[in-house]
N, C-alpha and C positions, 0 to 999 in steps of 0.2 A: 505493501501499500503506499501510497505518496506517502511524504512528511507535512506535506502543504492540506486543507483543513478540507475533507472534501463536502463538497456543496449537493445541495441536493433540491429537486422544486415536487410540493405538492400543490397535485390538481384535486381537486376533489372537492364539492360543494356541500359535503352533510359539513360546517363545524365543528362539529365536536369533535369530528372523528377526525379531517384535517388537523384539529393542534391535537391532539395528542396522538397519532403517526410522527407530526412534528418535534413534540416536544423523546420521545422515544428515540427518535434519529440526531437531535440534540445532547442526550445523553454519551448516546454512541461518539461523537463528536464530528457532526457534521455540521455545516451551515446551511439552514435552509429559507426559504423560504417559500410561503404557503398560499395560493393564487381558490377560487373563489368557483369561479367562471371557464369554459372556454373558449372565450375570445384574450380573456386576461394567460389562460397558462401559458394558450398560442402567444403572445406576444412576448413571456417572461421568458420559456426554451427559445427563441431565434434570439435573443439581445443578449441572453449571459452565459451561464456556462456552466455546466451541473455534471457528477459523474454519477446522479441517476435520477431518473422521471419517475413519479406517480403518478398514477395518471388514473384517475376515472372511468366509465362507460357515460353515465350517465349528467351529463353535466349543461348548465343554460347554456343559452345562445350560441354552441360548439358543440355537438357531444364531444367523444373521447375519440367513440375511431380518425371522428373529419380531423380534432389537432393531433393525431398521433399521423396522418395519413400526412398532416400538412407539414408538419415539422420533418419530416420524412423527406419529402421534394425541398426543402429549405438547405439539405445538406446537415440537420441535427441528426449522429449519429449512437449521441449519449443513448448509455443503457432504459429501456422504459419496462417500469411496468406496469400492466396494467391491474385495475381493479375493479372488479363487474359484485352485484345482489343479488343477479338471476344464475338460477340456473341452467341446466343444457352445456352442448357443447353448438349453439351457434356466434353467441358473444366473445369463445374465445377463437374457432376462428378465422371470424369478421378481424376480430384485435391484431394476429399474428399476420393477420393479409396487410392489415391497415400499416403494418412495421412494427409494431410490437417483441420485446425478447423475451416476456414473459407476461403468466397469469397466476392473480390470486383471486379466489371468493370470500367474499363476504358471506359471515365475520369471519375473523379469521384467528389466531393469538401470535399474542407480540411479536415470541419467539421464530413463529412459521415467516415473520413479515421481513425479521432482518431475514436470516435464512436466507431467503428470495433475493433479498438484495445484496447481499454482498457474493453469493453463488454470478448474479448479477456480472458485480464490479471485477471479482476473477478472473472471468471471461473473458471481458469487455480489457480489465491488461493486460492479460497473456496473446491480446487481439490484437492489440498498441504497441508491443516493445516490437511485434512482429511488422510492422511496420511501417518504411521512410517514405517523408517525401517532403522534397525541397524544388519548388516550384512545379512546373509539368515532368518531373520527374518524380521516383516509384519504383519502389524495389521491395518483394515482399519476403520476408526472408525463412520465414518456415516454408512455403514454397522454391524459395531461391530461383525465384523471377523481378525481370526487372523491366518498365517500360517507361518511353518518351512522348511525349505529344498519341499516348493511347497507341504505340508502337512498341509488340517488343523489342527489347537489346539484345544482341551473341550475345555473352561474355562468358569469359573462360572462369570455370570455379574461383579462382587468384584473383580478379578480376575485380566479381562479383562479394570474394571475401575482404575487397579492400575498402571497394563501395559502400560495403554494407558499413563496415564498421567509424568511416568517416561520416557518412549522414546521417549515421544516428549521436552526431559528434557536432549537428549544424550550428559557423561561427566558434566554433570553438577551436585553435589553435593547438592540432596533437604535435608533437613531437616524434621526430623521426626510429627513435629507437621505442617508445610505444607502440608504434607502427607495426615495427618488424617484430615483435612480441609479440602482436594480436598476430600478424594473420598472416604471420612465416612462421614463427613461433619462437619459443628460448631455444630452444637449441640448436637454432640456425647462424654458419656462419661465410658464409658466404661475405660478397661486396653488398654494404648497406644501401651502395646505389641501386638497386634493384627496385626501389622505393621507385625512384625516378623515373623507371624503365615504364615500368606499371601505370603512375599516374599519366604518362604519352600517350597510352593507350587506352584508358578511360578519358583522358577529352578527346581522341579523336573518334571515341563511337559518343559523346556522350556532350556536349558542345556543345551550342546552337551558333550557325555564321554570323560572323559581326558584334556575338554580343561574346563579354568577359568572358571566361574562360569558371566554370562553378568550381572549378578547384582553385585553390590560390595557394602559391608558395608562400612560406615566410622564411624570408632568407635566416641562417641561419636557427633556427625552430624546426616548421618542420613542413606541415602544411591542414589545411581547411578546407571546410565546405561555405561558402558564401549560401548568405538569405535573404531572397527578394527585399 
């Protein structure tokens, strides 16, 4: 879990339940925001940055399905737990199709709510740590894949490892010794200038014509990936 305080958005028109959830999450170290209708919940979701969104289905002004679909359409990928008081599977199916990550039926135990939230955040954290993006360059460490402007890149295993290492630290200057240790291994005893060779390979594959190189050389120190 991150050292920074987790942020939670609760969108629930039952004021007592919303405040109960907020108090529970606050006691777990979260900073919470509460909204009581779909429109204000949607606005909060697209203007804030939340580690978890808890969204009721039956809301005034804009129902939970519509809120979920709308925030997903805006590119918000925060873990989203949808709540419903209805029995049956139809709400769950519609919620998952709208972009919800998980579903919980009311009434529920506090411990069960926390278990669902913690599972969603763990899953999201694992997913986030495996993907890195800088501008239009995206890599997926779990799949060992990379793409630029939506087009897949053909990288050798060593090129990918070097790019992954640098992209996981955007804007941070990394010493050559650290790169050698991480990418080539602590037992590497060859020419350290091999890094320059592979940076050159990467630049030919990822740099855009007429634009500054994505991988910057910091003379006497090492390299960094510039941020947009």
